[in-house]
SEVEX-676088 format. One record per residue (C-alpha): y, x, z; residue number from 0; chain. Coordinates in nm, 3 decimals, always signed. Each point is the difference from the previous one (the first is absolute). Example, Ala and Ser with C-alpha at 12.3 -4.5 7.8 and 13.67 -1.06 7.14 Angstrom:
% residues 2
- y x z pos unit
- -0.450 +1.230 +0.780 0 A
- +0.344 +0.137 -0.066 1 A
//
This chain:
% residues 399
- y x z pos unit
- -1.317 +0.478 +3.307 0 A
- +0.053 -0.038 -0.373 1 A
- -0.192 +0.029 -0.327 2 A
- -0.117 -0.165 -0.320 3 A
- -0.179 -0.337 -0.007 4 A
- -0.257 +0.152 -0.236 5 A
- -0.106 +0.227 +0.289 6 A
- +0.019 -0.252 +0.287 7 A
- +0.003 -0.376 -0.062 8 A
- +0.207 -0.255 +0.187 9 A
- -0.294 -0.137 +0.199 10 A
- -0.086 +0.348 +0.130 11 A
- +0.363 +0.057 +0.099 12 A
- +0.004 -0.329 +0.192 13 A
- -0.327 +0.092 +0.167 14 A
- +0.141 +0.335 +0.116 15 A
- +0.309 -0.170 +0.140 16 A
- -0.216 -0.261 +0.173 17 A
- -0.243 +0.249 +0.154 18 A
- +0.280 +0.231 +0.114 19 A
- +0.209 -0.293 +0.129 20 A
- +0.298 +0.154 -0.177 21 A
- +0.362 -0.113 +0.010 22 A
- +0.228 +0.057 -0.298 23 A
- +0.085 -0.095 -0.358 24 A
- -0.223 +0.024 -0.307 25 A
- +0.178 +0.042 -0.333 26 A
- -0.202 -0.087 -0.312 27 A
- +0.109 +0.058 -0.359 28 A
- -0.189 -0.125 -0.304 29 A
- -0.037 +0.177 -0.335 30 A
- -0.170 -0.305 -0.155 31 A
- +0.233 -0.195 -0.230 32 A
- +0.363 -0.029 +0.118 33 A
- +0.078 +0.235 +0.288 34 A
- -0.017 -0.195 +0.327 35 A
- +0.004 +0.113 +0.360 36 A
- -0.083 -0.159 +0.335 37 A
- +0.046 +0.066 +0.372 38 A
- -0.257 -0.095 +0.266 39 A
- +0.098 +0.024 +0.367 40 A
- -0.257 +0.069 +0.272 41 A
- -0.006 +0.009 +0.380 42 A
- -0.305 +0.129 +0.187 43 A
- -0.216 -0.057 -0.307 44 A
- +0.115 -0.361 -0.055 45 A
- +0.209 -0.119 -0.296 46 A
- +0.348 -0.126 +0.082 47 A
- +0.139 -0.070 -0.347 48 A
- -0.059 +0.088 -0.365 49 A
- +0.212 -0.048 -0.311 50 A
- +0.158 +0.162 -0.303 51 A
- +0.273 +0.253 +0.064 52 A
- +0.245 -0.214 -0.199 53 A
- -0.109 -0.328 +0.161 54 A
- +0.288 -0.234 +0.076 55 A
- -0.037 -0.368 +0.098 56 A
- -0.148 -0.171 -0.309 57 A
- -0.361 +0.041 +0.113 58 A
- +0.079 -0.128 +0.350 59 A
- +0.174 -0.306 -0.142 60 A
- -0.303 -0.083 -0.214 61 A
- -0.241 +0.031 +0.292 62 A
- +0.225 -0.221 +0.214 63 A
- +0.017 -0.263 -0.277 64 A
- -0.292 -0.214 +0.130 65 A
- +0.173 -0.030 +0.340 66 A
- +0.301 -0.177 -0.161 67 A
- +0.247 +0.161 +0.236 68 A
- +0.372 -0.064 -0.024 69 A
- +0.136 +0.352 -0.010 70 A
- +0.339 +0.115 -0.122 71 A
- -0.098 +0.351 -0.110 72 A
- +0.365 +0.102 -0.011 73 A
- -0.005 -0.023 +0.381 74 A
- -0.282 +0.253 +0.036 75 A
- +0.174 +0.289 +0.174 76 A
- -0.183 +0.330 -0.038 77 A
- +0.283 +0.225 +0.120 78 A
- -0.158 +0.058 +0.341 79 A
- -0.321 +0.141 -0.146 80 A
- -0.115 +0.360 +0.045 81 A
- +0.069 +0.216 -0.308 82 A
- -0.358 +0.021 -0.122 83 A
- -0.109 -0.356 +0.072 84 A
- -0.090 -0.186 -0.324 85 A
- +0.234 -0.296 -0.069 86 A
- -0.297 -0.236 -0.035 87 A
- -0.132 +0.090 +0.347 88 A
- +0.349 -0.025 +0.146 89 A
- +0.053 -0.344 -0.154 90 A
- -0.330 -0.119 +0.149 91 A
- +0.122 +0.111 +0.342 92 A
- +0.333 -0.177 -0.059 93 A
- -0.181 -0.324 -0.085 94 A
- -0.209 +0.028 +0.316 95 A
- +0.296 +0.082 +0.226 96 A
- +0.202 -0.292 -0.142 97 A
- -0.286 -0.248 +0.053 98 A
- -0.067 -0.063 -0.368 99 A
- -0.359 +0.113 +0.059 100 A
- -0.238 -0.020 +0.293 101 A
- -0.174 +0.318 +0.112 102 A
- -0.326 -0.125 -0.149 103 A
- +0.168 -0.075 -0.335 104 A
- +0.165 +0.345 -0.003 105 A
- -0.339 +0.165 +0.062 106 A
- -0.155 -0.201 -0.282 107 A
- +0.280 +0.092 -0.243 108 A
- -0.023 +0.367 +0.095 109 A
- -0.377 -0.008 -0.054 110 A
- +0.052 -0.135 -0.353 111 A
- +0.261 +0.267 -0.079 112 A
- -0.240 +0.275 +0.109 113 A
- -0.302 -0.154 -0.171 114 A
- +0.181 -0.031 -0.334 115 A
- +0.113 +0.363 +0.018 116 A
- -0.352 +0.121 +0.076 117 A
- -0.129 -0.204 -0.294 118 A
- +0.240 +0.197 -0.221 119 A
- -0.069 +0.350 +0.135 120 A
- -0.365 +0.011 +0.108 121 A
- -0.135 +0.023 -0.356 122 A
- +0.241 +0.277 -0.108 123 A
- -0.165 +0.318 -0.132 124 A
- +0.290 +0.186 -0.158 125 A
- +0.290 +0.088 +0.226 126 A
- +0.093 +0.190 +0.312 127 A
- +0.057 -0.066 +0.367 128 A
- +0.172 +0.148 +0.303 129 A
- -0.039 -0.093 +0.367 130 A
- +0.273 +0.088 +0.247 131 A
- -0.091 +0.005 +0.368 132 A
- +0.290 -0.143 +0.199 133 A
- +0.115 -0.316 +0.177 134 A
- -0.043 -0.299 -0.226 135 A
- +0.179 -0.336 -0.019 136 A
- +0.190 -0.122 +0.301 137 A
- -0.007 -0.269 +0.128 138 A
- -0.359 -0.081 -0.088 139 A
- -0.103 -0.357 -0.073 140 A
- -0.377 +0.059 +0.020 141 A
- -0.277 +0.238 -0.106 142 A
- -0.282 -0.093 -0.237 143 A
- -0.331 +0.185 +0.014 144 A
- -0.064 +0.201 -0.315 145 A
- -0.374 -0.069 -0.032 146 A
- +0.001 -0.384 -0.035 147 A
- +0.303 +0.008 -0.230 148 A
- -0.150 +0.257 -0.235 149 A
- -0.337 -0.181 -0.012 150 A
- +0.170 -0.330 -0.083 151 A
- +0.208 +0.158 -0.278 152 A
- -0.302 +0.183 -0.146 153 A
- -0.190 -0.330 -0.028 154 A
- +0.296 -0.150 -0.185 155 A
- +0.024 +0.302 -0.230 156 A
- -0.371 -0.021 -0.080 157 A
- +0.047 -0.363 -0.099 158 A
- +0.306 +0.089 -0.206 159 A
- -0.190 +0.272 -0.187 160 A
- -0.271 -0.250 -0.093 161 A
- +0.264 -0.205 -0.180 162 A
- +0.108 +0.293 -0.217 163 A
- +0.076 +0.039 -0.287 164 A
- +0.110 -0.365 +0.002 165 A
- +0.262 +0.095 +0.262 166 A
- +0.155 +0.341 -0.053 167 A
- +0.298 -0.019 +0.237 168 A
- +0.109 -0.228 +0.282 169 A
- +0.350 +0.019 -0.147 170 A
- -0.116 -0.196 -0.306 171 A
- +0.137 -0.354 -0.024 172 A
- -0.232 -0.296 -0.078 173 A
- +0.122 -0.272 -0.236 174 A
- -0.161 -0.328 -0.099 175 A
- -0.105 -0.033 -0.364 176 A
- +0.001 -0.307 -0.222 177 A
- -0.375 -0.038 +0.052 178 A
- +0.049 -0.104 +0.365 179 A
- -0.017 -0.378 +0.030 180 A
- +0.055 -0.112 +0.360 181 A
- -0.081 -0.357 +0.096 182 A
- +0.343 -0.034 +0.157 183 A
- +0.246 +0.249 -0.141 184 A
- +0.252 -0.079 +0.273 185 A
- -0.242 +0.089 +0.278 186 A
- -0.117 +0.354 -0.076 187 A
- -0.185 +0.195 +0.271 188 A
- +0.238 +0.248 +0.172 189 A
- -0.179 +0.294 -0.163 190 A
- +0.056 -0.135 -0.352 191 A
- +0.348 -0.131 +0.075 192 A
- +0.110 +0.362 +0.031 193 A
- -0.169 +0.106 -0.325 194 A
- +0.321 +0.005 -0.203 195 A
- -0.018 +0.356 -0.139 196 A
- +0.275 +0.121 +0.234 197 A
- -0.165 +0.032 +0.342 198 A
- -0.246 +0.291 +0.044 199 A
- -0.335 -0.043 +0.173 200 A
- +0.113 +0.203 +0.301 201 A
- +0.301 -0.230 +0.054 202 A
- -0.215 -0.312 -0.035 203 A
- -0.229 +0.138 +0.271 204 A
- +0.297 +0.041 +0.235 205 A
- +0.139 -0.347 -0.057 206 A
- -0.338 -0.171 +0.039 207 A
- -0.100 +0.219 +0.298 208 A
- -0.320 +0.114 -0.173 209 A
- -0.135 +0.344 -0.084 210 A
- +0.053 +0.150 -0.345 211 A
- -0.374 -0.019 -0.069 212 A
- -0.010 -0.366 +0.106 213 A
- +0.276 -0.083 -0.251 214 A
- -0.171 +0.193 -0.281 215 A
- -0.334 -0.161 +0.082 216 A
- +0.162 -0.344 -0.009 217 A
- +0.158 +0.071 -0.339 218 A
- -0.315 +0.150 -0.151 219 A
- -0.171 -0.329 -0.109 220 A
- +0.318 -0.107 -0.183 221 A
- +0.022 +0.343 -0.164 222 A
- -0.361 -0.031 -0.120 223 A
- +0.079 -0.338 -0.160 224 A
- +0.317 +0.142 -0.160 225 A
- +0.201 -0.254 +0.198 226 A
- +0.222 +0.279 +0.131 227 A
- +0.092 +0.341 -0.131 228 A
- +0.159 +0.301 +0.167 229 A
- +0.339 +0.138 -0.092 230 A
- -0.004 +0.374 +0.059 231 A
- +0.291 +0.153 +0.190 232 A
- -0.016 +0.384 +0.001 233 A
- +0.252 +0.038 +0.282 234 A
- -0.151 -0.021 +0.348 235 A
- +0.304 +0.104 +0.198 236 A
- +0.013 -0.317 +0.210 237 A
- +0.378 +0.032 +0.010 238 A
- +0.269 -0.104 -0.245 239 A
- +0.099 +0.284 -0.228 240 A
- +0.344 +0.066 -0.139 241 A
- -0.132 +0.222 -0.274 242 A
- +0.119 -0.100 -0.344 243 A
- +0.269 -0.240 +0.128 244 A
- +0.320 +0.156 -0.131 245 A
- +0.329 -0.063 +0.174 246 A
- +0.267 -0.045 -0.265 247 A
- +0.299 -0.168 +0.157 248 A
- -0.033 +0.147 +0.349 249 A
- +0.037 +0.370 +0.074 250 A
- -0.293 +0.132 +0.206 251 A
- +0.131 +0.192 +0.300 252 A
- -0.191 +0.316 +0.091 253 A
- +0.055 +0.224 +0.301 254 A
- -0.124 +0.359 -0.004 255 A
- -0.037 +0.174 +0.338 256 A
- -0.049 +0.374 -0.041 257 A
- +0.158 +0.296 +0.177 258 A
- -0.007 +0.213 -0.319 259 A
- +0.319 -0.034 -0.204 260 A
- -0.160 +0.098 -0.332 261 A
- -0.268 -0.270 +0.035 262 A
- +0.256 -0.269 +0.076 263 A
- +0.220 +0.103 -0.290 264 A
- -0.293 +0.005 -0.243 265 A
- -0.117 -0.348 +0.107 266 A
- +0.354 -0.139 -0.024 267 A
- +0.049 +0.143 -0.348 268 A
- -0.336 -0.120 -0.132 269 A
- +0.022 -0.355 +0.134 270 A
- +0.371 -0.053 -0.067 271 A
- -0.065 +0.059 -0.371 272 A
- -0.241 -0.294 -0.005 273 A
- +0.231 -0.241 +0.178 274 A
- -0.102 +0.017 +0.363 275 A
- +0.236 +0.003 +0.296 276 A
- -0.096 +0.311 +0.197 277 A
- +0.121 +0.105 +0.343 278 A
- -0.118 +0.331 +0.143 279 A
- +0.000 +0.087 +0.369 280 A
- -0.076 +0.340 +0.148 281 A
- -0.027 -0.085 +0.369 282 A
- -0.302 -0.221 +0.084 283 A
- +0.141 -0.106 +0.338 284 A
- +0.325 -0.119 -0.157 285 A
- -0.204 -0.167 -0.274 286 A
- -0.163 -0.236 +0.251 287 A
- +0.323 -0.183 +0.077 288 A
- +0.142 +0.014 -0.352 289 A
- -0.314 -0.148 -0.160 290 A
- +0.053 -0.330 +0.182 291 A
- +0.340 -0.031 -0.169 292 A
- -0.117 +0.112 -0.344 293 A
- -0.315 -0.217 -0.008 294 A
- -0.155 +0.197 -0.287 295 A
- -0.267 -0.127 -0.238 296 A
- -0.187 +0.333 +0.019 297 A
- +0.005 +0.300 +0.236 298 A
- -0.094 +0.353 -0.104 299 A
- -0.059 +0.207 +0.314 300 A
- -0.078 +0.369 +0.039 301 A
- -0.288 +0.080 +0.237 302 A
- +0.123 +0.328 +0.153 303 A
- +0.350 -0.032 +0.148 304 A
- +0.171 +0.130 +0.315 305 A
- +0.074 -0.233 +0.294 306 A
- -0.226 -0.280 -0.131 307 A
- -0.315 +0.044 -0.207 308 A
- -0.043 -0.229 -0.301 309 A
- -0.314 -0.177 +0.124 310 A
- +0.173 -0.077 +0.330 311 A
- +0.301 -0.142 -0.182 312 A
- -0.228 -0.217 -0.215 313 A
- -0.187 -0.132 +0.305 314 A
- +0.329 -0.085 +0.174 315 A
- +0.128 -0.191 -0.303 316 A
- -0.320 -0.205 -0.018 317 A
- +0.084 -0.145 +0.343 318 A
- +0.297 -0.188 -0.145 319 A
- -0.067 -0.331 -0.178 320 A
- +0.226 +0.094 -0.294 321 A
- -0.202 +0.315 -0.074 322 A
- -0.346 -0.158 +0.032 323 A
- -0.021 -0.047 -0.377 324 A
- +0.246 +0.260 -0.136 325 A
- -0.190 +0.268 -0.198 326 A
- +0.020 +0.340 +0.174 327 A
- -0.113 +0.300 -0.204 328 A
- -0.061 +0.332 +0.175 329 A
- +0.107 +0.321 -0.178 330 A
- -0.237 +0.280 +0.092 331 A
- -0.066 +0.355 -0.109 332 A
- -0.371 -0.032 +0.081 333 A
- -0.233 -0.197 -0.225 334 A
- -0.293 -0.048 +0.236 335 A
- -0.220 -0.272 +0.140 336 A
- +0.136 +0.063 +0.350 337 A
- +0.357 -0.059 -0.121 338 A
- -0.104 -0.332 -0.156 339 A
- -0.170 -0.108 +0.324 340 A
- +0.314 +0.086 +0.200 341 A
- +0.218 -0.192 -0.245 342 A
- -0.223 -0.308 +0.010 343 A
- -0.026 -0.001 +0.377 344 A
- +0.379 +0.024 +0.032 345 A
- +0.036 -0.305 -0.220 346 A
- +0.112 +0.176 -0.320 347 A
- -0.049 -0.186 -0.326 348 A
- -0.062 +0.307 -0.216 349 A
- +0.072 +0.371 -0.021 350 A
- +0.131 +0.242 -0.262 351 A
- -0.088 +0.368 -0.007 352 A
- +0.270 +0.262 -0.048 353 A
- +0.094 +0.142 -0.239 354 A
- +0.019 -0.306 -0.223 355 A
- +0.174 -0.069 -0.328 356 A
- +0.199 -0.288 -0.138 357 A
- -0.303 -0.184 -0.151 358 A
- -0.192 -0.002 +0.330 359 A
- +0.302 -0.115 +0.203 360 A
- +0.104 -0.267 -0.250 361 A
- -0.354 -0.141 -0.029 362 A
- -0.027 -0.030 +0.378 363 A
- +0.342 -0.165 +0.038 364 A
- -0.069 -0.251 -0.280 365 A
- -0.333 -0.081 +0.163 366 A
- +0.169 -0.124 +0.318 367 A
- +0.346 -0.127 -0.100 368 A
- -0.017 -0.049 -0.376 369 A
- +0.241 +0.140 -0.256 370 A
- +0.355 +0.103 +0.072 371 A
- +0.314 -0.135 -0.165 372 A
- +0.177 +0.276 -0.198 373 A
- +0.281 -0.247 -0.089 374 A
- +0.093 -0.060 +0.362 375 A
- +0.357 +0.038 +0.116 376 A
- +0.103 +0.332 +0.147 377 A
- -0.085 -0.003 +0.374 378 A
- +0.266 +0.013 +0.267 379 A
- +0.063 +0.355 +0.119 380 A
- +0.101 -0.080 +0.357 381 A
- -0.354 -0.005 +0.141 382 A
- -0.090 +0.310 -0.199 383 A
- +0.299 +0.189 +0.143 384 A
- -0.081 -0.114 +0.353 385 A
- -0.362 +0.114 -0.026 386 A
- +0.105 +0.331 -0.153 387 A
- +0.246 +0.062 +0.280 388 A
- -0.207 -0.112 +0.297 389 A
- -0.368 +0.027 -0.080 390 A
- -0.049 +0.298 -0.229 391 A
- +0.044 +0.317 +0.202 392 A
- +0.057 +0.213 -0.310 393 A
- +0.345 -0.160 -0.036 394 A
- +0.111 +0.043 +0.360 395 A
- +0.300 +0.225 +0.055 396 A
- -0.008 +0.239 +0.290 397 A
- +0.305 +0.061 +0.220 398 A
//
């Protein structure tokens, strides 16, 4: 099941899944503002989890903030997770299994994660969706009934809409103005204490364990009196972006996995000119072990390869803690919605359609790892010779 949101809205899709007691994954992509995408997991018509496709752990940390837990996030081990399990959901399981959370707390946190996602997607009108019928998340923490969740979110959205145009985005950041005169400046209410122009409304709602509408409604009287103003932030990615952060002293390391020699050579030539360290690998199976030694900053991976398909390779890499946050870009000859869904569900960060030129490739690479360093020292040739001799079948000699 797939289509455009202009033809079938999110609430109708949820209703169909609920009535049919379906199990699977719903992919949603927005055309409104910055391109964003989400995944919602279902089992027998109930919702198991919902979040952005690029969701890491920042949102979970914010929601856990009121609990004041002592967690060393470096200890969170996600390596045992299934390939398609979202890191956020896996981390929640880890916290539960290691007794950082009770079962009731974990259920409450999961409910907030789902509710926030529904608040983002239910009002979308421009975009597309795809539902894949297959086994969903495993293990399953709990199932939430669709009906009560959707009704609750719709009430919040109706309240939010009544506050427009005063509030245009829940990623806007409130800041106190000079007209605010508290009786005791050192004892601000928690809501106003966070109004520093740096924390968006959606993050305040997480940290105070209140809905987005509740936060906006609480801020509204101060906005009317000009005691606060909103700082607009156009980016609603929810995740830190590396775009526009050039790397000058370091040399970004890029690995290209593609079984076509001409593609590898073209990528090497284009990126080497701009100061990137590029390693190309033809055999995807061999690439799995070598990548752990190379620890690249960016991976370019062909979709269609013998022995191991690109989406499978991407999903395998996402199991390892090191590769949870490394950008993985799929190289595909098909520019279609289905290909984008496959890439997102495998955990890919982005995709690039073949054939592509130098401007497209360079723009994508700079987006994720910054600029190269053309003045870098000449790279050692030992690794290059080893890869050429052992991994690229075009160079093998036959007895």
